[in-house]
KEZA-168541 format. One record per residue (C-alpha): residue in one letter; x, y, z. Coordinates in steps of 0.2 Angstrom, whole numbers, plus 5000, padded with zeros to 4 digits. Layout:
BEGIN
AXYZ
...
END
This chain:
BEGIN
X529449355012
X527949255007
X528249104995
X527249024982
X526748844979
X527848764965
X526548754951
X527748684939
X527148794924
X527848754907
X529548804901
X529648974893
X529148974874
X530548964862
X530249144856
X530549204874
X532149114876
X532749184859
X532249364865
X533249334881
X534749284870
X534649434858
X534249564872
X535449504885
X536749634890
X538349524892
X539349564908
X541149534905
X541649504923
X540849504940
X542349584949
X542349764954
X543749884948
X543749814931
X543049954921
X541250004917
X541149984898
X540049824898
X538849914910
X538550064899
X536949994891
X536250004909
X536350194909
X534750194898
X533850084910
X534350194925
X534050354916
X533750504928
X533050394942
X533450454959
X533350274967
X534150124960
X533649974970
X534749814969
X534049654974
X534749474977
X534049304976
X535049244991
X535849345005
X537549255003
X538049244985
X539749324981
X539349364963
X537749464967
X538849564980
X540249604968
X539049644953
X538149764965
X539849844969
X540049864950
X538349944948
X538750064963
X540350114954
X539350154938
X538050254948
X539250354958
X540650384944
X539550414929
X537750454935
X538050564950
X537450454964
X537850514982
X537250384994
X537350194996
X535950125007
X535849945013
X534649835022
X535449855039
X535149955055
X535150145052
X535950195068
X537250065068
X537750105050
X538350285055
X539950205061
X540350145043
X539850315036
X541050395047
X542450285040
X541950305022
X541850495024
X543350535036
X544250375039
X543650365057
X543750195065
X543950015060
X542849975045
X542849785048
X542249815066
X540949945061
X540349825048
X540249685060
X539349795072
X537849825060
X537049665067
X536849585050
X537949435048
X537349435030
X538449585026
X539949545037
X540849485021
X542449515011
X541449584997
X540449715007
X542049765016
X542849784999
X541449894993
X541650005009
X543550025005
X543050074987
X541850204994
X543250275006
X544450274991
X543150374980
X542950504994
X544750524996
X545050564978
X543450654973
X542550814979
X540750744977
X540650624991
X539650464993
X538850415010
X538450245018
X536750225027
X535750085033
X533850095031
X533249955042
X532349975059
X532349805068
X533349855083
X532749995095
X534250015106
X535450115097
X534050225090
X533550265108
X535350305113
X535650415097
X534050505100
X534550545118
X536250595112
X535550725100
X534350785114
X535750815126
X536450935113
X534851035110
X533651005124
X534450925140
X532750935149
X531950815135
X533450705136
X533150685155
X531350635151
X531850505138
X533150425150
X531750365161
X530350335149
X531350255136
X532350145148
X531449985142
X532050025124
X533850085128
X534649915130
X534649755120
X534149645135
X532649755139
X532049775121
X531949585120
X530549595133
X529649745127
X528149655121
X527949575138
X527849735147
X526249795154
X525249895141
X525450055152
X527350045152
X527350015133
X526150165131
X527250275141
X528750235130
X527650265114
X527050425121
X528750485125
X529350445107
X527850545100
X528250695110
X530050695104
X529450675086
X528350825089
X529750925097
X530850905081
X529450985071
X529051125084
X530851165088
X531551135070
X532351305067
X533151325084
X533851145084
X534551165066
X535351325071
X536151235086
X536751075076
X536551105058
X535251035046
X535950865043
X536150825061
X534350875064
X533750765050
X534750615057
X534250655075
X532350645069
X532650485060
X533350405076
X531650445083
X530750375068
X531750215068
X531450205087
X529550215085
X529650085070
X530749965080
X529649975096
X528049945086
X528949795078
X529449725095
X527749755102
X526949665087
X525649805085
X525649775067
X526049635055
X526649745042
X527849865049
X529549835042
X529449855023
X528450015023
X529650085037
X531150045027
X530350145012
X530050285024
X531850285030
X532550295012
X531450445008
X531950525025
X533850495020
X533550575003
X532750725011
X534150735024
X535450745010
X534550864999
X533650874982
X535250824973
X535450664983
X535250504973
X535350334982
X535850154977
X534950034988
X535449854992
X534249724999
X533449554995
X532349534979
X530849514991
X531049684998
X531549784982
X530149704971
X528649804967
X527549674976
X526149654988
X526249494997
X524649405003
X525149395022
X526549535023
X525749675013
X526849795003
X528649764999
X529849905001
X529949924983
X528049944981
X527950064995
X529350164987
X528450154970
X526950244978
X528050374986
X529250424972
X528450334957
X529650314942
X531050394951
X531450224957
X532250084946
X532149904952
X533449774947
X533249594953
X534549464953
X534449284948
X535549124946
X535548954939
X536548854950
X537948864963
X538448904981
X537849034994
X537949055013
X536449045024
X536048985041
X535648795042
X534248715053
X535448715067
X535748905066
X537548875060
X538148985046
X538648875032
X538948865013
X537548775003
X537348724985
X535848714973
X536048614957
X534748704946
X533148804945
X531348764948
X530548704932
X529548844924
X530348984934
X531049144929
X532749074934
X532548924922
X532049034907
X533549144910
X534648994911
X534048924895
X534949074886
X536548984890
X537549144894
X538749154909
X538149324916
X537049454909
X535849594912
X534149604904
X533049764902
X531249714906
X530649894905
X530949914887
X530449734882
X529149704868
X527449764873
X526449634863
X526749454857
X527449304866
X528749404876
X527549524883
X526349384888
X527749294897
X528349454906
X526549484912
X526249304918
X526549254936
X527949124939
X529049064953
X530749144956
X532049074968
X532149164984
X533249114999
X533349225014
X534449205030
X533949025033
X534148875021
X533948685024
X533148545014
X531548455020
X532348295014
X534248295015
X534348135004
X533448224990
X534848304980
X533648414970
X532348444984
X532748634984
X532248654966
X530448614970
X530348674989
X529048814989
X529948895004
X531348954993
X530249034979
X529249184978
X527849224965
X528249364953
X527649454938
X529349494930
X528949664922
X527749724935
X529049704949
X530749734941
X531449854928
X532949734924
X533649574929
X535449524932
X535849344930
X537349234934
X537449054929
X538748984942
X538849064959
X540049044974
X539749084992
X540149254999
X541649255010
X541449285028
X542649405037
X542649305053
X542149135058
X540549135068
X540548995082
X539248865079
X537848875093
X538248765107
X536848695118
X537048725137
X537248565148
X535648545158
X535848525177
X534648425187
X534548575199
X535348745200
X537248725200
X538548815211
X537548965217
X538948995229
X540049035214
X541448925219
X543048925207
X544149055200
X543749145184
X542049085177
X541248985191
X541048805189
X539348755181
X539148925173
X539548985155
X540049155149
X539149225134
X539549385125
X540249465110
X541949395107
X542649555099
X542549645115
X543549645132
X542449535143
X542849435158
X542049355173
X543049335189
X542349245204
X543249275221
X542949295239
X543949455240
X542449575237
X541149485247
X539249495245
X538249565259
X538149395268
X540049375267
X539949255253
X540849245236
X540449355221
X540649355203
X541149515193
X540649535175
X541549665165
X541249725148
X542149855138
X541549885120
X542250055118
X541150175108
X539850035106
X538750055121
X537449925116
X537549735119
X537849635135
X538849495143
X537949355152
X538449215164
X537149075161
X536648905166
X535248785161
X534148695173
X532948555170
X531148605172
X530448445179
X530848495197
X529848655196
X528648625181
X526948705186
X527748795201
X528148975204
X530049005206
X531049145212
X532849185207
X533749325218
X535449405220
X536249545228
X537049665214
X538049825213
X538749905198
X540150025192
X539450095176
X538650255169
X537650295154
X535950255147
X535550065145
X537050015156
X536749905172
X536349735179
X534849625180
X534349445182
X533449345168
X532549175168
X532149095151
X530948955150
X531248845135
X530248715125
X530948575113
X530048565096
X528548455096
X529348345083
X530848305095
X532048395084
X533848445089
X534148545104
X534748695094
X532948725089
X532348745107
X531248905108
X530949015122
X529149005130
X529349165140
X530749275147
X530649355164
X531749485171
X532149565188
X531649745181
X531049825165
X532849895162
X534549865168
X534849935186
X536350045191
X536750045209
X538550075217
X537850005233
X537349825236
X535449795232
X534449635232
X533449605216
X532349455211
X531349385197
X529849275199
X528849175186
X527749035185
X528548885176
X527548835161
X526948665161
X527748625144
X529448695149
X530848575148
X532148685155
X532548855163
X534048965159
X534649075173
X535649225168
X536649355177
X536749505165
X537949655163
X537249775150
X538249905141
X539949945147
X540649935165
X540649805178
X539349725189
X539549615204
X538349475209
X538249375225
X537049295237
X536149195223
X534649095228
X533348995218
X531848945228
X530048895226
X528649015231
X526849015232
X525949025216
X524749175214
X522949125216
X521849135200
X520049195200
END
């Protein structure tokens, strides 16, 4: 979200600090399953709200996560809440919901497959296990949903699955027209497609959304009301994600997340009540200069005071976030920005507490302070200092602060003095740069297993292999490599065999990368294709981990399925500023793909007029 310049406003007045001390609701522990007595005063803050939105100042603080777990316990056990909704992909979250409701599947795998490393922690997994425990022992169930919409693939697959049940003719249309959105490798290039191809996909989505309205009664009769609502939400999320990928709007995500929360409440019925989990920057009732409405502001306009917003703040401590090298690491902050909300709360000298802002004084020094704009610490997925030698640099770095008006944006604040980093469920490998070859290496695919000069890239949790051999020859009789991926019920994702080539041999030229392929796979989004990614180093000469893609070219708009050998190729002009080109053989979805007769050549560059 947008940040504010560090204005260094004066410290909070003494009367404000005294009010914080006197009004603070002490929290005896941050650990869940330790009773709810200390949280009882928050019942008055929540009241009869239908939505309780819980924020966080960082995406990686253990105490924020465990305290939100405790607040979920309160809302479910004592206030009748029926849904837990998190800032994560809606379609992918349904696997977690299946576990908390019925015990289906592996909760750790379902959590890891939601695409958000931020939640792949012991604390969130423990929350999921608590939800499962609750559902086993109580008649009133609590459900788990994501409300984010950044990834089109699983939304497209879920939409087609539903249409297969109620309207196979429409499902057949979607398989063709939505192909550029039905695999991760294709959606990454959606913005680069010809406008006519993107328009075809959007038109298909629009027809399907209209069909949900026109055929509502018949489809509900066939599948039930909840499945109809969730099927329709797949179509909505697909539309939102496609527009985000196409960059047709600079302010898609937060309003879309608000719409999805309301759609989930509608799906679950008039008695449904939801606890939301997201960053402070999303839950706040805020309008940002560049990004527009935050989710909390959009929800406020949709449901009014049926929403209660609780922000989270801290004084000092550790949290996890990605560093400048994209590696996930633990970081530490020594103290808050002077004049910030965090600094004022820290002056109270209490280890952890909640503060009711909605019922704070309406006049005097406290009211004036709550109505003033001030900084509040705000760390997202990435954190690194501008000056690694300056211990306190983060305290005044405007990238890690957001401008807030406390009472306008939050109904309550939860504050923790000392924090620790959330605990990762699995170690994520540090990004490893590819060696850069002077020229394309080993196109003949010599060597057993992964061919020499190439690297296998794919999700480590799935069954993936690459086998090069001469026993299944290409059309020319040469060697081939077989890429195999088996991710079980998870149909999205891909495995790639890649190498990186220096661009100076072809800079300013047009190049062609070709191969013969055949596949053994089925299902929407599964298949094979070739990619070329042209890359540029930062202008400041930074580390290779910060290399960015200039453009990505593919052999087709979507992965191809062909049991017979077929020659495919990708051509592109090499940008003058490119420093390298990554060549990739890709197997998308589940199945096997064979590649052979690889060739990398210069071709005549298209004439310009």
